[in-house]
DOSE-171026 format. One record per residue (C-alpha): residue number from 1; residue in one letter; z, y, x. Coordinates in steps of 0.001 Angstrom, whole numbers, plus 500000, padded with zeros to 6 digits. Layout:
N
rec num = NUM; residuo = A; z = Z; y = Y; x = X
...
END
This chain:
60
rec num = 1; residuo = M; z = 596922; y = 814790; x = 166084
rec num = 2; residuo = V; z = 599588; y = 815879; x = 163663
rec num = 3; residuo = D; z = 601942; y = 816707; x = 166459
rec num = 4; residuo = F; z = 599511; y = 819384; x = 167772
rec num = 5; residuo = I; z = 599274; y = 821060; x = 164361
rec num = 6; residuo = I; z = 602831; y = 821240; x = 163898
rec num = 7; residuo = G; z = 603495; y = 822354; x = 167365
rec num = 8; residuo = G; z = 600794; y = 824756; x = 166804
rec num = 9; residuo = L; z = 602449; y = 826480; x = 163862
rec num = 10; residuo = V; z = 605869; y = 826440; x = 165442
rec num = 11; residuo = L; z = 604181; y = 828303; x = 168705
rec num = 12; residuo = I; z = 602633; y = 830620; x = 166156
rec num = 13; residuo = A; z = 605997; y = 831259; x = 164655
rec num = 14; residuo = V; z = 607792; y = 831731; x = 167757
rec num = 15; residuo = I; z = 605046; y = 834318; x = 169021
rec num = 16; residuo = F; z = 605365; y = 836451; x = 165766
rec num = 17; residuo = A; z = 609304; y = 836500; x = 166110
rec num = 18; residuo = V; z = 608865; y = 837647; x = 169732
rec num = 19; residuo = R; z = 606600; y = 840477; x = 168721
rec num = 20; residuo = Q; z = 608866; y = 841637; x = 165755
rec num = 21; residuo = V; z = 611771; y = 841822; x = 168329
rec num = 22; residuo = I; z = 609643; y = 843668; x = 171054
rec num = 23; residuo = K; z = 608476; y = 845940; x = 168059
rec num = 24; residuo = N; z = 612025; y = 846731; x = 166914
rec num = 25; residuo = Q; z = 613371; y = 847405; x = 170322
rec num = 26; residuo = K; z = 610387; y = 849980; x = 171173
rec num = 27; residuo = N; z = 611075; y = 851709; x = 167842
rec num = 28; residuo = G; z = 614592; y = 851971; x = 168648
rec num = 29; residuo = G; z = 615832; y = 849466; x = 165967
rec num = 30; residuo = C; z = 618525; y = 846913; x = 166533
rec num = 31; residuo = A; z = 617075; y = 843639; x = 168007
rec num = 32; residuo = G; z = 620416; y = 841400; x = 167417
rec num = 33; residuo = G; z = 623124; y = 843175; x = 168916
rec num = 34; residuo = C; z = 624928; y = 846537; x = 168782
rec num = 35; residuo = S; z = 625230; y = 847434; x = 172348
rec num = 36; residuo = G; z = 622682; y = 850370; x = 173223
rec num = 37; residuo = C; z = 621666; y = 850483; x = 169475
rec num = 38; residuo = S; z = 621095; y = 853843; x = 168181
rec num = 39; residuo = Q; z = 622276; y = 852720; x = 164810
rec num = 40; residuo = G; z = 625417; y = 850560; x = 165972
rec num = 41; residuo = S; z = 627796; y = 852501; x = 163846
rec num = 42; residuo = S; z = 625913; y = 851548; x = 160844
rec num = 43; residuo = C; z = 625908; y = 847768; x = 161628
rec num = 44; residuo = R; z = 629818; y = 847973; x = 162228
rec num = 45; residuo = V; z = 630221; y = 849385; x = 158609
rec num = 46; residuo = Y; z = 629846; y = 845946; x = 157066
rec num = 47; residuo = E; z = 631992; y = 844243; x = 159695
rec num = 48; residuo = D; z = 634990; y = 846856; x = 159014
rec num = 49; residuo = L; z = 634265; y = 846103; x = 155156
rec num = 50; residuo = E; z = 634450; y = 842575; x = 155660
rec num = 51; residuo = K; z = 637637; y = 842519; x = 157421
rec num = 52; residuo = E; z = 639342; y = 844804; x = 154744
rec num = 53; residuo = I; z = 638269; y = 842388; x = 152310
rec num = 54; residuo = Q; z = 639521; y = 839280; x = 154107
rec num = 55; residuo = E; z = 643176; y = 841330; x = 154716
rec num = 56; residuo = K; z = 643231; y = 841873; x = 150975
rec num = 57; residuo = N; z = 642762; y = 838473; x = 150022
rec num = 58; residuo = K; z = 645237; y = 837033; x = 152464
rec num = 59; residuo = G; z = 648004; y = 838520; x = 150179
rec num = 60; residuo = K; z = 646720; y = 836617; x = 146976
END
């Protein structure tokens, strides 16, 4: 009986996660990847900053 309860809770969590991804895609938001995303350039800002910090720390 406990297995069904835990399985049901996991299923509900998955359903909510899928709904959120679909909602973000319909609204033009990023759903995990930058290809085809209207805000892809904003996501890359953090990647570029992280690379700069790593390069500066290599010299230390």
